[in-house]
Backbone as numpy.savetxt, mean C-alpha at the origin, in Angstrom:
# Nx Ny Nz CAx CAy CAz Cx Cy Cz
-27.35 62.48 -21.43 -26.21 62.12 -22.23 -24.93 62.19 -21.41
-24.90 63.20 -20.56 -23.71 63.37 -19.73 -23.54 62.19 -18.76
-24.61 61.63 -18.22 -24.55 60.49 -17.32 -24.08 59.24 -18.05
-24.40 59.11 -19.30 -23.98 57.95 -20.09 -22.47 57.95 -20.27
-21.86 59.10 -20.42 -20.40 59.18 -20.59 -19.69 58.74 -19.31
-20.24 59.13 -18.18 -19.63 58.71 -16.91 -19.70 57.19 -16.76
-20.82 56.62 -17.14 -21.00 55.17 -17.03 -20.02 54.43 -17.93
-19.86 54.87 -19.13 -18.93 54.25 -20.06 -17.50 54.49 -19.60
-17.23 55.65 -19.12 -15.88 56.02 -18.69 -15.42 55.17 -17.49
-16.30 54.80 -16.59 -15.94 54.04 -15.39 -15.91 52.52 -15.62
-16.24 52.05 -16.78 -16.32 50.62 -17.04 -15.07 50.14 -17.77
-13.89 50.29 -17.17 -12.62 49.95 -17.82 -11.93 48.80 -17.12
-12.53 47.65 -16.97 -11.85 46.51 -16.34 -12.65 45.95 -15.18
-11.93 45.17 -14.36 -12.56 44.48 -13.24 -12.31 45.23 -11.94
-13.25 45.13 -11.06 -13.05 45.77 -9.76 -12.23 44.83 -8.87
-11.70 45.35 -7.81 -10.90 44.58 -6.87 -11.73 43.46 -6.24
-12.97 43.74 -5.95 -13.86 42.75 -5.35 -14.06 41.56 -6.30
-14.27 41.86 -7.58 -14.45 40.78 -8.57 -13.19 39.90 -8.66
-12.03 40.52 -8.67 -10.77 39.76 -8.73 -10.59 38.87 -7.50
-10.90 39.37 -6.33 -10.76 38.59 -5.09 -11.72 37.41 -5.11
-12.92 37.60 -5.59 -13.89 36.50 -5.66 -13.42 35.41 -6.62
-12.91 35.79 -7.77 -12.41 34.81 -8.74 -11.22 34.04 -8.18
-10.30 34.72 -7.53 -9.13 34.06 -6.93 -9.58 33.12 -5.82
-10.55 33.52 -5.02 -11.05 32.64 -3.95 -11.70 31.38 -4.53
-12.45 31.52 -5.61 -13.08 30.34 -6.24 -12.01 29.40 -6.79
-11.00 29.93 -7.45 -9.91 29.10 -7.99 -9.17 28.39 -6.86
-8.94 29.07 -5.75 -8.25 28.46 -4.61 -9.07 27.31 -4.03
-10.37 27.49 -3.89 -11.24 26.43 -3.35 -11.25 25.22 -4.28
-11.36 25.45 -5.58 -11.34 24.34 -6.54 -10.00 23.60 -6.51
-8.90 24.33 -6.44 -7.58 23.70 -6.37 -7.39 22.89 -5.10
-7.86 23.41 -3.99 -7.77 22.69 -2.71 -8.60 21.41 -2.76
-9.79 21.50 -3.36 -10.65 20.32 -3.48 -10.01 19.24 -4.34
-9.38 19.63 -5.44 -8.71 18.66 -6.32 -7.52 18.01 -5.60
-6.74 18.80 -4.89 -5.60 18.26 -4.14 -6.06 17.28 -3.08
-7.10 17.62 -2.37 -7.63 16.76 -1.32 -8.14 15.44 -1.91
-8.81 15.51 -3.05 -9.33 14.30 -3.70 -8.21 13.37 -4.12
-7.14 13.93 -4.68 -6.01 13.11 -5.10 -5.35 12.46 -3.89
-5.20 13.19 -2.80 -4.61 12.62 -1.58 -5.47 11.48 -1.04
-6.78 11.60 -1.11 -7.67 10.53 -0.66 -7.51 9.28 -1.52
-7.36 9.46 -2.82 -7.20 8.32 -3.72 -5.91 7.58 -3.39
-4.80 8.30 -3.24 -3.53 7.64 -2.93 -3.55 7.02 -1.54
-4.25 7.66 -0.60 -4.40 7.09 0.74 -5.19 5.79 0.71
-6.20 5.72 -0.14 -6.99 4.50 -0.29 -6.13 3.38 -0.87
-5.22 3.71 -1.78 -4.31 2.70 -2.33 -3.43 2.10 -1.23
-2.95 2.95 -0.33 -2.11 2.46 0.76 -2.90 1.56 1.71
-4.13 1.93 2.00 -4.96 1.11 2.90 -5.25 -0.25 2.27
-5.60 -0.26 0.99 -5.86 -1.51 0.28 -4.61 -2.39 0.27
-3.47 -1.80 -0.02 -2.21 -2.55 -0.05 -1.90 -3.15 1.32
-2.04 -2.36 2.38 -1.76 -2.85 3.74 -2.73 -3.98 4.11
-4.02 -3.81 3.80 -5.00 -4.87 4.09 -4.70 -6.16 3.32
-4.30 -6.02 2.06 -3.98 -7.21 1.26 -2.74 -7.93 1.78
-1.75 -7.18 2.24 -0.54 -7.81 2.80 -0.89 -8.56 4.09
-1.69 -7.93 4.96 -2.12 -8.59 6.20 -2.89 -9.86 5.87
-3.78 -9.78 4.88 -4.57 -10.95 4.48 -3.70 -12.08 3.94
-2.69 -11.74 3.15 -1.80 -12.76 2.59 -0.98 -13.44 3.70
-0.50 -12.65 4.66 0.28 -13.23 5.77 -0.62 -14.14 6.61
-1.84 -13.70 6.88 -2.78 -14.52 7.65 -3.11 -15.81 6.92
-3.31 -15.74 5.62 -3.60 -16.94 4.83 -2.44 -17.92 4.87
-1.21 -17.40 4.83 -0.03 -18.26 4.92 0.00 -18.98 6.26
-0.27 -18.25 7.33 -0.27 -18.85 8.67 -1.34 -19.92 8.79
-2.54 -19.64 8.28 -3.63 -20.61 8.34 -3.30 -21.86 7.54
-2.75 -21.67 6.34 -2.38 -22.83 5.51 -1.29 -23.66 6.18
-0.36 -22.99 6.87 0.72 -23.69 7.55 0.16 -24.59 8.65
-0.82 -24.06 9.40 -1.35 -24.80 10.54 -2.42 -25.83 10.15
-2.83 -25.82 8.88 -3.80 -26.80 8.39 -3.06 -28.09 8.06
-3.61 -29.19 8.52 -2.94 -30.48 8.27 -2.98 -30.83 6.79
-1.94 -31.48 6.35 -1.88 -32.00 4.99 -1.32 -31.05 3.95
-0.88 -29.87 4.33 -0.34 -28.93 3.35 1.18 -28.99 3.24
1.87 -29.70 4.10 3.32 -29.74 4.05 3.91 -28.41 4.48
5.00 -28.00 3.85 5.63 -26.71 4.13 4.93 -25.62 3.32
4.76 -24.47 3.94 4.10 -23.33 3.29 4.98 -22.10 3.46
5.08 -21.31 2.40 5.78 -20.03 2.51 5.04 -18.98 1.70
5.25 -17.73 2.09 4.65 -16.60 1.39 5.79 -15.74 0.86
5.69 -15.38 -0.41 6.65 -14.46 -1.02 5.93 -13.13 -1.27
6.59 -12.03 -0.94 6.07 -10.70 -1.25 7.18 -9.95 -1.97
6.85 -9.40 -3.14 7.85 -8.71 -3.95 7.17 -7.73 -4.90
7.97 -6.83 -5.45 7.51 -5.87 -6.46 7.97 -6.39 -7.80
7.08 -6.36 -8.78 7.41 -6.86 -10.11 8.19 -5.80 -10.88
9.50 -5.87 -10.79 10.36 -4.88 -11.45 10.46 -3.60 -10.65
11.33 -2.72 -11.09 11.56 -1.45 -10.40 10.33 -0.56 -10.55
9.68 -0.22 -9.44 8.52 0.65 -9.47 7.24 0.00 -9.97
7.20 -1.33 -10.03 6.03 -2.04 -10.55 5.02 -2.41 -9.48
4.12 -3.27 -9.86 3.04 -3.73 -8.98 3.59 -4.68 -7.91
2.96 -4.67 -6.73 3.39 -5.54 -5.62 2.54 -6.80 -5.64
3.20 -7.95 -5.47 2.51 -9.24 -5.52 2.83 -10.07 -4.28
1.90 -10.97 -3.95 2.15 -12.00 -2.95 1.96 -13.34 -3.65
2.66 -14.33 -3.17 2.58 -15.65 -3.78 2.71 -16.71 -2.69
1.68 -17.52 -2.53 1.71 -18.63 -1.58 2.25 -19.87 -2.28
3.19 -20.53 -1.62 3.78 -21.73 -2.19 3.79 -22.85 -1.16
3.64 -24.06 -1.63 3.69 -25.24 -0.75 4.63 -26.27 -1.34
5.09 -27.17 -0.46 5.84 -28.34 -0.90 5.59 -29.47 0.09
5.62 -30.67 -0.39 5.29 -31.84 0.43 6.32 -32.11 1.52
7.60 -31.95 1.19 8.67 -32.19 2.17 9.83 -31.26 1.87
10.87 -31.35 2.68 11.99 -30.41 2.54 12.80 -30.60 1.27
12.67 -31.73 0.61 13.44 -31.96 -0.61 12.63 -31.69 -1.88
11.33 -31.57 -1.76 10.48 -31.32 -2.93 10.61 -29.86 -3.37
10.22 -29.59 -4.60 10.26 -28.21 -5.09 8.98 -27.48 -4.71
9.07 -26.16 -4.62 7.94 -25.32 -4.24 6.92 -25.27 -5.37
5.64 -25.35 -5.01 4.54 -25.29 -5.97 3.66 -24.10 -5.60
3.37 -23.24 -6.57 2.55 -22.05 -6.32 1.09 -22.45 -6.16
0.44 -21.90 -5.13 -0.97 -22.17 -4.84 -1.86 -21.05 -5.38
-3.15 -21.24 -5.33 -4.17 -20.22 -5.65 -3.98 -19.61 -7.04
-3.65 -20.42 -8.01 -3.52 -19.95 -9.40 -2.47 -18.86 -9.58
-1.39 -18.93 -8.85 -0.29 -18.00 -9.06 -0.28 -16.82 -8.11
0.42 -15.81 -8.51 0.60 -14.64 -7.67 -0.66 -13.79 -7.63
-0.79 -13.05 -6.52 -1.94 -12.16 -6.34 -1.44 -10.74 -6.13
-2.10 -9.81 -6.78 -1.75 -8.40 -6.65 -2.15 -7.91 -5.27
-1.21 -7.29 -4.55 -1.51 -6.75 -3.22 -1.29 -5.25 -3.14
-0.76 -4.65 -4.17 -0.53 -3.21 -4.10 -0.16 -2.64 -5.45
-0.46 -1.36 -5.62 -0.16 -0.66 -6.85 1.24 -0.06 -6.80
1.70 0.37 -7.94 3.04 0.97 -8.02 3.10 2.31 -7.28
1.94 2.90 -6.98 1.91 4.20 -6.30 2.16 4.08 -4.80
2.25 2.87 -4.27 2.50 2.67 -2.84 3.98 2.41 -2.60
4.50 3.04 -1.56 5.87 2.75 -1.12 5.78 1.72 -0.01
6.52 0.64 -0.15 6.50 -0.44 0.84 7.94 -0.73 1.25
8.16 -0.82 2.56 9.50 -1.09 3.05 9.48 -1.63 4.47
10.67 -1.89 4.99 10.78 -2.43 6.33 11.05 -1.36 7.37
11.33 -0.15 6.94 11.54 0.93 7.89 10.78 2.15 7.40
10.51 3.06 8.29 9.68 4.22 7.99 10.27 5.05 6.84
9.48 5.22 5.81 9.91 6.07 4.70 10.83 5.41 3.70
11.16 4.15 3.88 12.10 3.48 2.99 11.36 2.54 2.07
11.66 2.64 0.78 11.08 1.72 -0.18 12.14 0.68 -0.52
12.14 -0.41 0.23 13.17 -1.42 0.03 12.59 -2.81 -0.24
11.35 -2.86 -0.73 10.76 -4.15 -1.07 11.55 -4.75 -2.24
11.83 -6.05 -2.20 12.59 -6.67 -3.30 11.88 -6.49 -4.64
12.66 -6.31 -5.68 12.09 -6.06 -7.00 12.14 -7.29 -7.91
12.25 -8.47 -7.32 12.14 -9.68 -8.13 11.67 -10.84 -7.25
11.13 -11.83 -7.89 10.64 -13.02 -7.18 11.79 -13.78 -6.52
12.96 -13.73 -7.11 14.12 -14.46 -6.57 14.62 -13.90 -5.25
14.40 -12.60 -5.01 14.88 -11.98 -3.77 13.72 -11.55 -2.87
12.54 -12.13 -3.08 11.32 -11.73 -2.37 11.45 -11.93 -0.87
10.64 -11.15 -0.12 10.51 -11.40 1.31 9.83 -12.75 1.46
10.33 -13.58 2.35 9.76 -14.91 2.58 9.24 -14.99 4.01
8.03 -15.51 4.15 7.40 -15.68 5.46 7.11 -17.16 5.67
7.56 -17.68 6.81 7.31 -19.07 7.22 6.76 -19.06 8.64
5.85 -19.97 8.93 5.30 -20.09 10.27 5.48 -21.53 10.75
5.63 -21.69 12.08 5.73 -23.01 12.68 4.35 -23.67 12.67
4.29 -24.91 12.25 3.01 -25.60 12.09 2.30 -25.80 13.43
3.02 -26.09 14.50 2.36 -26.42 15.77 2.00 -25.19 16.61
2.78 -24.12 16.51 2.55 -22.96 17.38 2.08 -21.71 16.63
2.29 -21.65 15.32 1.95 -20.45 14.55 3.01 -19.38 14.67
4.12 -19.70 15.32 5.21 -18.75 15.53 5.87 -18.40 14.19
6.24 -17.13 14.02 6.98 -16.69 12.85 8.38 -17.27 12.94
8.80 -17.98 11.92 10.09 -18.67 11.96 11.26 -17.69 11.90
12.37 -18.08 12.49 13.56 -17.24 12.54 14.15 -16.98 11.15
13.84 -17.85 10.19 14.35 -17.65 8.83 13.68 -16.45 8.16
12.56 -16.00 8.71 11.87 -14.81 8.18 12.54 -13.58 8.78
13.09 -12.74 7.93 13.84 -11.57 8.42 12.96 -10.34 8.59
11.79 -10.33 7.98 10.91 -9.17 8.03 9.84 -9.39 9.09
9.77 -8.51 10.08 8.72 -8.59 11.09 7.92 -7.30 11.19
8.29 -6.30 10.39 7.58 -5.02 10.37 7.62 -4.47 8.95
6.44 -4.11 8.43 6.33 -3.59 7.07 5.63 -2.24 7.12
6.18 -1.25 6.44 5.58 0.08 6.36 5.02 0.27 4.95
3.78 0.76 4.88 3.12 1.04 3.61 2.74 2.51 3.59
3.23 3.24 2.58 2.95 4.67 2.47 2.28 4.95 1.13
1.28 5.82 1.17 0.61 6.24 -0.05 -0.21 7.48 0.25
-0.02 8.52 -0.54 -0.72 9.78 -0.27 -0.31 10.29 1.10
-1.29 10.61 1.92 -1.01 11.10 3.27 -1.12 9.99 4.31
-1.33 8.76 3.87 -1.51 7.62 4.79 -0.22 6.84 4.98
0.00 6.41 6.20 1.18 5.60 6.56 0.71 4.48 7.48
0.83 3.26 7.01 0.42 2.09 7.80 1.65 1.29 8.19
1.61 0.75 9.39 2.67 -0.12 9.88 2.06 -1.49 10.18
2.59 -2.53 9.54 2.15 -3.90 9.76 3.22 -4.58 10.61
2.81 -5.08 11.77 3.76 -5.76 12.67 3.37 -7.22 12.80
4.37 -8.09 12.77 4.16 -9.52 12.95 4.94 -9.93 14.20
4.21 -10.36 15.22 4.87 -10.80 16.45 5.55 -12.13 16.20
6.84 -12.19 16.50 7.63 -13.41 16.24 7.10 -14.60 17.04
6.76 -14.38 18.30 6.38 -15.48 19.18 5.04 -16.11 18.84
4.07 -15.31 18.47 2.73 -15.83 18.20 2.34 -15.81 16.74
3.03 -15.03 15.92 2.67 -14.90 14.52 1.50 -13.98 14.28
1.04 -13.28 15.33 -0.10 -12.37 15.22 0.30 -11.16 14.37
-0.58 -10.79 13.44 -0.34 -9.68 12.54 -1.28 -8.52 12.92
-0.71 -7.34 13.09 -1.51 -6.15 13.37 -1.15 -5.04 12.38
-2.16 -4.23 12.06 -1.97 -3.09 11.16 -2.42 -1.85 11.90
-1.58 -0.81 11.89 -1.98 0.43 12.53 -1.63 1.61 11.64
-2.47 2.62 11.72 -2.27 3.85 10.98 -1.38 4.76 11.81
-0.28 5.19 11.23 0.65 6.08 11.95 0.39 7.53 11.60
């Protein structure tokens, strides 16, 4: 009977070891959740950067294909903090109006991606009227001087991509910074 009282008397809460184990488990679970969220946002940035590179390449190819007339690419964000879109447009001659190709605009990025022309800056135009415009020379593939953007930064999660367009050749490269 005397041993039973000692057992009951010593059972008043958690031991230090039990508390440390619970805190360690919570820390591991929290770290895993944080890491998973960072991977998701990083994947959004990679997808956005790949889609922008693809849209620029498609514009260049369409420009150099005979019979398409003038070709331009618009890249813009739909409203403040909205989705990022690209839009290929063609026209027969310099006096004709622009006609959207490929059934309209295409989504190239989510609102969770920051896109800009300099590192860390989100300065992508927020309307179609002020969109970035890309033009290429039909005979050489050179990025035209009327195009003011030659470097695009895409940030999302822990990922940072830089898309560079060489003015002389129109070659597009994407690198992870």
